[in-house]
C-alpha positions in Angstrom: 4.8 27.0 12.1 6.7 30.3 12.7 5.4 33.3 10.5 8.4 34.7 8.8 8.2 38.1 7.3 8.1 36.8 3.8 5.1 34.6 4.7 3.5 37.5 6.6 3.6 39.7 3.6 2.4 37.0 1.3 -0.6 36.3 3.8 -1.5 39.9 4.0 -1.8 40.2 0.3 -4.3 37.4 0.7 -6.1 39.3 3.5 -6.6 42.4 1.2 -7.9 40.2 -1.6 -10.4 38.8 0.8 -11.2 42.3 1.9 -11.7 43.5 -1.6 -14.9 41.4 -2.3 -17.1 43.6 -0.6 -17.8 45.7 -3.4 -18.7 43.4 -5.9 -20.8 41.4 -3.7 -22.8 44.2 -2.4 -23.5 45.0 -6.2 -25.6 41.7 -6.2 -27.5 42.5 -3.1 -31.5 42.9 -3.8 -33.0 45.0 -0.9 -30.5 45.4 1.9 -29.2 49.1 2.3 -27.1 51.1 4.4 -27.3 50.2 8.1 -28.9 47.0 7.6 -25.8 46.0 5.3 -23.5 47.0 8.1 -25.3 45.2 10.8 -25.7 41.9 9.0 -22.0 41.8 8.1 -20.9 42.6 11.6 -23.5 40.1 13.0 -22.4 37.3 10.8 -18.7 38.3 11.5 -19.4 38.1 15.0 -21.1 34.5 14.7 -18.4 33.1 12.7 -15.8 34.1 15.2 -17.8 32.8 18.0 -17.3 29.3 16.2 -13.7 29.9 14.8 -12.0 31.3 17.8 -13.0 28.5 20.5 -11.8 25.9 17.7 -8.3 27.4 17.2 -7.7 28.9 20.8 -10.2 26.8 22.9 -13.0 28.1 25.3 -10.5 30.0 27.3 -10.6 32.5 24.5 -13.6 34.0 26.2 -11.8 34.3 29.6 -9.0 36.2 27.5 -11.7 38.7 26.6 -13.2 39.1 30.1 -9.5 39.4 31.5 -8.1 41.6 28.6 -6.0 44.2 29.0 -6.7 47.9 27.7 -4.8 46.9 24.4 -7.5 44.5 23.4 -10.1 46.7 24.1 -8.8 49.6 22.4 -8.1 47.4 19.5 -11.5 45.9 19.6 -13.1 49.6 19.7 -11.0 50.5 16.5 -12.2 47.2 14.7 -15.9 48.2 15.3 -15.4 51.8 14.0 -13.7 50.4 10.9 -16.5 48.0 10.3 -19.0 50.6 10.8 -17.7 53.8 9.3 -16.8 52.3 5.8 -20.5 51.3 5.1 -22.0 54.5 6.4 -19.6 56.6 4.5 -20.7 54.9 1.4 -24.3 56.0 2.1 -23.1 59.7 2.5 -20.7 60.1 -0.3 -19.3 58.5 -3.4 -17.1 55.5 -3.5 -14.2 57.6 -4.8 -14.3 59.9 -2.0 -14.3 57.1 0.5 -11.4 55.3 -1.2 -9.2 58.5 -1.6 -9.9 59.2 2.2 -9.0 55.7 3.1 -5.7 55.8 1.2 -4.3 58.3 4.1 -4.1 55.1 6.1 -0.1 54.5 5.5 0.5 58.3 6.1 -1.7 58.2 9.5 -0.1 54.9 10.6 3.5 56.1 10.0 3.0 59.3 12.0 1.0 57.8 14.7 3.6 54.8 15.1 6.5 57.4 15.1 5.0 59.7 17.7 3.6 57.0 20.2 5.9 54.1 20.0 9.1 55.9 18.4 9.2 53.9 15.3 11.8 54.8 12.8 10.3 54.8 9.1 12.9 54.0 6.6 13.4 56.3 3.6 12.1 53.6 1.1 8.8 53.2 3.1 8.3 56.9 3.3 8.8 57.1 -0.5 6.4 54.1 -1.3 3.7 55.4 0.8 4.0 58.9 -0.9 3.9 57.2 -4.4 1.2 54.6 -3.4 -0.9 57.6 -2.1 -0.5 59.7 -5.4 -1.4 56.7 -7.3 -4.7 56.3 -5.5 -5.5 59.9 -5.4 -4.7 60.2 -9.3 -6.9 57.0 -9.7 -10.0 58.9 -8.4 -9.1 62.8 -8.8 -11.2 62.9 -11.9 -14.3 61.3 -10.1 -14.4 63.4 -7.0 -17.7 65.0 -6.4 -18.3 68.7 -4.9 -19.3 68.5 -1.2 -19.7 65.1 0.6 -18.0 66.8 3.6 -19.9 64.6 6.0 -19.3 61.5 4.2 -15.7 62.3 3.9 -15.3 63.1 7.7 -17.1 59.7 8.3 -14.7 58.0 6.0 -11.5 59.5 7.9 -12.6 57.4 10.7 -11.6 54.2 9.0 -7.9 55.2 8.3 -7.6 56.8 11.9 -9.0 53.8 13.6 -6.8 51.5 11.4 -3.7 53.4 12.4 -4.4 53.3 15.9 -5.1 49.8 15.7 -1.8 48.5 14.0 -0.1 50.8 16.3 -1.5 49.2 19.3 -1.0 45.5 18.2 2.6 46.3 17.3 3.5 48.1 20.6 1.8 45.4 22.8 4.2 42.8 21.2 7.1 45.1 21.0 6.7 45.6 25.0 6.9 42.0 25.4 3.1 41.6 26.7 2.3 38.9 24.4 -1.3 40.1 24.3 -3.7 38.2 22.2 -5.5 40.7 20.1 -7.4 38.3 18.0 -10.2 38.2 20.1 -10.4 42.0 19.5 -12.0 41.4 16.2 -14.8 39.6 17.9 -14.9 42.4 20.3 -15.2 44.9 17.2 -17.9 42.8 15.5 -19.9 42.6 18.5 -20.0 46.3 19.2 -20.6 47.1 15.6 -23.7 44.7 15.6 -25.2 46.1 18.8 -24.5 49.8 17.6 -26.0 49.5 14.2 -29.2 47.2 15.0 -31.5 49.9 16.0 -30.5 51.7 13.0 -30.9 48.7 10.8 -34.6 48.1 11.7 -37.1 47.5 9.9 -35.2 44.7 8.0 -35.6 44.5 4.3 -33.0 41.7 3.3 -34.2 38.9 1.3 -32.7 35.3 1.9 -30.5 36.1 -1.2 -29.2 39.1 0.6 -28.7 37.2 3.7 -26.7 34.4 2.1 -24.3 37.3 0.5 -23.8 39.0 3.7 -23.1 35.9 5.7 -20.2 35.1 3.0 -19.0 38.7 3.7 -19.1 38.2 7.4 -17.2 35.2 7.3 -14.9 35.5 4.2 -14.5 39.3 4.1 -14.3 40.0 7.6 -13.9 37.4 10.2 -11.0 35.4 8.7 -9.1 38.0 7.0 -9.2 40.4 9.9 -8.1 37.7 12.3 -5.1 37.0 9.8 -4.3 40.5 9.6 -3.9 40.4 13.6 -1.6 37.7 13.2 0.2 39.4 10.3 0.7 42.6 12.6 2.8 40.6 14.9 5.6 40.1 12.2 5.1 43.4 10.0 5.5 46.8 11.1 2.5 48.9 11.4 3.3 51.2 8.4 4.1 48.3 6.2 0.6 46.6 7.2 -1.1 49.7 6.2 0.7 50.1 2.8 0.1 46.4 2.0 -3.6 47.2 2.9 -3.7 49.6 0.0 -4.0 46.4 -2.4 -7.7 46.2 -1.3 -8.2 49.0 -3.7 -6.6 47.7 -6.5 -8.2 44.0 -6.1 -11.6 45.7 -5.4 -11.4 47.5 -8.8 -10.5 44.3 -10.5 -13.2 42.3 -9.0 -15.9 44.9 -9.7 -14.6 44.9 -13.3 -14.7 41.0 -13.7 -17.9 40.3 -11.3 -20.0 43.3 -12.0 -19.0 45.0 -15.3 -17.4 48.1 -13.9 -14.6 48.6 -16.3 -11.9 51.2 -15.0 -10.7 53.9 -17.0 -7.2 54.8 -18.1 -6.8 57.0 -14.7 -7.5 54.0 -12.6 -5.1 51.6 -14.4 -2.5 54.1 -14.4 -2.8 54.9 -10.5 -2.9 51.3 -9.9 0.2 50.6 -11.5 1.7 53.2 -9.3 0.3 51.5 -6.2 1.4 48.3 -7.1 4.9 49.2 -8.1 5.6 51.2 -4.6 4.5 48.1 -2.8 6.5 45.6 -5.0 9.5 48.2 -4.8 9.3 48.6 -0.8 9.1 44.9 -0.3 11.9 43.9 -2.7 14.3 46.7 -1.1 13.2 45.3 2.4 14.1 41.9 1.5 17.5 42.7 0.2 18.4 44.7 3.5 17.4 41.8 5.6 19.2 39.6 3.4 
């Protein structure tokens, strides 16, 4: 079935919902911490994709990786940075600092797409980016801690890598190369696993932790990241990055319900700005296409 723009938008919303379970799930870990969480999550993502991709694309998927063009390997490197930097940043600074930094994603994506592929950003998307970014900044402005420079710089790697990734994905398809970048998620998970393994030792995770981390590997990374690449074939790079901001809203809601972390009034007000900006951008876009 052909993925239309409308279907891609709803699929991307589902992707952000799956991404958002990381916070509430990690709240229930017993002993796994820091690099070990990152390693096991990436490892289980790699293991899941080694099963999923051959079932969906056949065994030739491994030949695609071996003979893959530069775009596939650039995308894989970007995924590995995103997989690793997010968890590492959380060990160096507060969650609020990390999320505020990640909210720069749409700005960076729009700029990189404009510079490298000449993508013209509609005024409505620029306005939505500004409003959504302001909403997320407002949500956490009262919680930002002094310092945390190292963690903030590490967290900045996530939106930078994401912006490059979405732009590379869109450029490869716009150029008519028809490069399958879905295997790039497997490449990224493999690189992240190998890079964090030495730093994860000695292991402290309990069987309970491993079950939860396996859940993250499959449901929070392997499936949604693969679907995100599929969505990026239809949605424009800044639009993907803007929709990805819903992860923050969903993450807050899940932490509230699943871990008892009730958001304050500033979080609710900022979240309303983000959701309002996303809905307005999509409604105007649908009307223009109609």
